[in-house]
PLY file of the C-alpha trace (Angstrom):
ply
format ascii 1.0
element vertex 202
property float x
property float y
property float z
element edge 201
property int vertex1
property int vertex2
end_header
-10.58 -59.10 -16.30
-7.81 -59.27 -18.11
-10.27 -58.45 -21.30
-10.94 -55.76 -19.79
-7.60 -53.67 -18.79
-6.56 -54.55 -22.29
-9.88 -52.72 -23.55
-9.14 -49.94 -21.52
-5.15 -49.95 -22.95
-5.79 -49.99 -26.25
-8.67 -47.24 -25.65
-5.82 -45.12 -24.34
-3.95 -46.28 -26.78
-6.00 -44.88 -29.53
-6.84 -41.75 -27.50
-2.98 -41.20 -27.55
-2.74 -41.82 -30.84
-5.26 -39.08 -32.61
-4.32 -36.71 -29.88
-0.61 -36.85 -30.83
-1.92 -37.18 -34.51
-3.58 -34.19 -34.37
-0.59 -32.41 -32.67
1.77 -33.78 -35.75
-1.14 -31.81 -37.98
-1.41 -28.51 -36.66
2.46 -28.84 -36.62
2.57 -29.66 -40.34
-0.21 -27.38 -41.03
1.82 -24.38 -39.37
4.51 -24.89 -41.11
3.17 -24.57 -44.97
3.78 -21.53 -46.66
-0.32 -21.67 -47.10
-0.72 -21.13 -43.31
2.49 -18.79 -42.87
1.26 -16.28 -45.29
-2.71 -16.71 -43.36
-1.28 -15.59 -40.45
1.29 -12.52 -41.10
-1.52 -10.91 -43.04
-5.09 -12.01 -40.97
-4.81 -8.92 -38.76
-6.15 -7.21 -42.35
-9.12 -8.11 -41.98
-9.72 -8.30 -38.00
-12.13 -6.31 -36.34
-11.81 -5.39 -32.69
-15.32 -5.18 -31.24
-15.91 -2.31 -29.03
-17.32 -2.06 -26.14
-21.18 0.07 -25.65
-22.06 2.71 -23.28
-24.70 3.06 -21.38
-25.40 5.84 -18.98
-28.67 7.02 -17.17
-28.79 9.81 -20.22
-27.91 7.72 -23.24
-26.81 4.97 -25.03
-24.39 3.91 -27.53
-24.41 0.38 -29.21
-21.54 -1.76 -29.17
-19.54 -3.11 -32.10
-19.22 -7.22 -32.88
-15.89 -7.90 -33.56
-14.39 -10.63 -35.74
-11.39 -12.86 -35.62
-9.64 -15.16 -38.21
-10.28 -18.70 -37.53
-6.87 -20.09 -38.91
-7.42 -23.89 -39.45
-10.56 -22.99 -40.40
-9.57 -20.89 -43.24
-6.56 -22.99 -44.44
-8.80 -25.34 -45.26
-10.84 -23.35 -46.70
-7.74 -21.92 -49.35
-6.35 -25.10 -49.06
-7.87 -26.40 -52.98
-6.29 -22.76 -54.55
-2.51 -23.27 -52.73
-2.55 -19.46 -52.74
-4.70 -17.33 -49.61
-7.51 -15.95 -50.96
-9.60 -13.40 -48.76
-13.02 -14.08 -49.67
-12.39 -17.27 -48.61
-11.69 -16.70 -44.76
-13.53 -18.12 -42.21
-14.26 -15.85 -39.12
-15.13 -15.84 -35.70
-17.51 -13.90 -33.88
-16.29 -11.99 -30.72
-18.69 -10.14 -28.66
-18.19 -7.79 -27.08
-17.80 -7.35 -23.26
-20.67 -4.43 -22.19
-23.56 -5.13 -24.77
-27.18 -3.95 -25.04
-27.82 -7.14 -25.28
-26.17 -7.36 -21.88
-28.12 -4.52 -20.34
-31.57 -5.01 -21.35
-32.18 -5.33 -17.70
-31.44 -1.27 -17.31
-32.34 -0.30 -21.23
-36.46 -1.71 -20.31
-37.65 -0.44 -17.18
-35.93 2.82 -18.03
-37.50 2.67 -22.02
-40.59 1.80 -20.29
-40.92 4.02 -17.23
-40.40 6.96 -19.34
-43.16 5.97 -21.84
-46.08 5.75 -18.98
-44.66 9.41 -18.00
-45.11 10.63 -21.51
-48.72 8.31 -21.13
-49.60 10.02 -18.06
-49.44 13.60 -19.20
-51.29 12.79 -22.19
-54.17 11.34 -20.62
-53.52 14.65 -17.81
-54.51 16.78 -20.78
-57.76 14.95 -21.54
-56.09 12.91 -24.97
-57.29 8.89 -24.98
-54.20 7.01 -25.48
-52.91 3.99 -26.90
-49.31 2.65 -25.90
-47.61 -0.10 -26.01
-43.69 -0.27 -24.84
-42.75 2.77 -25.89
-45.04 3.49 -28.73
-48.11 5.45 -28.21
-50.90 7.38 -30.10
-52.90 10.42 -27.96
-56.43 10.20 -29.84
-59.08 12.88 -29.14
-62.48 10.83 -29.17
-63.91 9.59 -25.95
-64.31 6.13 -27.76
-61.96 3.41 -26.65
-59.49 3.03 -30.20
-59.33 -1.05 -30.47
-59.88 -0.84 -34.12
-60.40 0.81 -38.11
-63.88 1.91 -37.03
-63.28 3.26 -33.79
-60.20 5.53 -34.92
-61.94 7.24 -37.81
-64.14 8.92 -34.78
-60.56 10.89 -33.59
-61.26 13.91 -34.82
-58.87 14.97 -36.88
-59.42 18.74 -36.57
-58.32 18.82 -33.00
-55.29 16.29 -33.28
-53.99 19.29 -35.78
-53.85 21.98 -33.63
-52.61 19.62 -30.80
-49.16 18.72 -33.21
-48.89 23.32 -33.97
-49.00 23.02 -30.87
-46.20 20.96 -30.08
-44.87 22.05 -32.51
-44.38 25.61 -31.52
-42.83 24.72 -28.32
-40.16 22.14 -29.72
-41.47 18.75 -29.55
-41.67 17.40 -32.81
-44.50 15.02 -33.05
-46.54 12.37 -35.62
-48.14 15.70 -37.84
-51.22 12.40 -39.14
-54.05 11.72 -36.28
-53.03 7.97 -37.23
-49.45 7.47 -36.67
-47.68 6.39 -33.43
-44.85 8.75 -31.11
-41.67 6.34 -30.28
-40.44 7.52 -27.14
-36.30 6.65 -27.25
-33.98 5.57 -24.27
-31.54 8.84 -26.32
-34.39 11.28 -24.76
-32.89 12.87 -21.65
-34.85 13.00 -18.52
-34.59 17.09 -19.22
-36.29 16.03 -22.77
-39.44 14.15 -21.23
-40.26 16.51 -18.80
-40.45 19.10 -20.96
-41.96 16.90 -23.70
-44.47 16.69 -20.52
-45.12 20.33 -19.69
-45.94 20.99 -23.51
-48.91 17.95 -23.44
-50.16 18.84 -20.67
-50.37 23.08 -21.12
-52.51 22.05 -24.29
-55.93 23.95 -24.46
0 1
1 2
2 3
3 4
4 5
5 6
6 7
7 8
8 9
9 10
10 11
11 12
12 13
13 14
14 15
15 16
16 17
17 18
18 19
19 20
20 21
21 22
22 23
23 24
24 25
25 26
26 27
27 28
28 29
29 30
30 31
31 32
32 33
33 34
34 35
35 36
36 37
37 38
38 39
39 40
40 41
41 42
42 43
43 44
44 45
45 46
46 47
47 48
48 49
49 50
50 51
51 52
52 53
53 54
54 55
55 56
56 57
57 58
58 59
59 60
60 61
61 62
62 63
63 64
64 65
65 66
66 67
67 68
68 69
69 70
70 71
71 72
72 73
73 74
74 75
75 76
76 77
77 78
78 79
79 80
80 81
81 82
82 83
83 84
84 85
85 86
86 87
87 88
88 89
89 90
90 91
91 92
92 93
93 94
94 95
95 96
96 97
97 98
98 99
99 100
100 101
101 102
102 103
103 104
104 105
105 106
106 107
107 108
108 109
109 110
110 111
111 112
112 113
113 114
114 115
115 116
116 117
117 118
118 119
119 120
120 121
121 122
122 123
123 124
124 125
125 126
126 127
127 128
128 129
129 130
130 131
131 132
132 133
133 134
134 135
135 136
136 137
137 138
138 139
139 140
140 141
141 142
142 143
143 144
144 145
145 146
146 147
147 148
148 149
149 150
150 151
151 152
152 153
153 154
154 155
155 156
156 157
157 158
158 159
159 160
160 161
161 162
162 163
163 164
164 165
165 166
166 167
167 168
168 169
169 170
170 171
171 172
172 173
173 174
174 175
175 176
176 177
177 178
178 179
179 180
180 181
181 182
182 183
183 184
184 185
185 186
186 187
187 188
188 189
189 190
190 191
191 192
192 193
193 194
194 195
195 196
196 197
197 198
198 199
199 200
200 201
């Protein structure tokens, strides 16, 4: 029993010595001219994070910030014994509102908008291939799955379709073999107008 008590006491003393040694070490470092210079200059190199703006109509991405890691930067500069801005080490500051944190809102809405345009194309009799928010309308009655089936498309008819969209303020890909990209930035009015113009193509 005494052996266990002695072991526990020694363990406590070791932990305590490491703890206080670290405290003393940090105290000495914070009093050093290099750390004082580092602390007085770090604000010039730090960048505050900026929250993203996410609404039903549009999104503005946020900006990731960066904060100087004082202790790591100190040790990185210690061998030079002077402040060197290139040797600063940073920690990332993630915005409290970011696109990553709002993906459950963004992607379902993007899918809804894309599906609405796809349906308008189908209503106009177009053959549509879509993956997520990327789609292409083909003027062929064959299912397009490869190069051979893609080249059955009527490119002259596609040119007429493209010009019809362009004349009505919709800017689509000019080539039959390019894709349309739907963005979260497209408003509901944009989507509705696009659908109406597509469905009016004869």
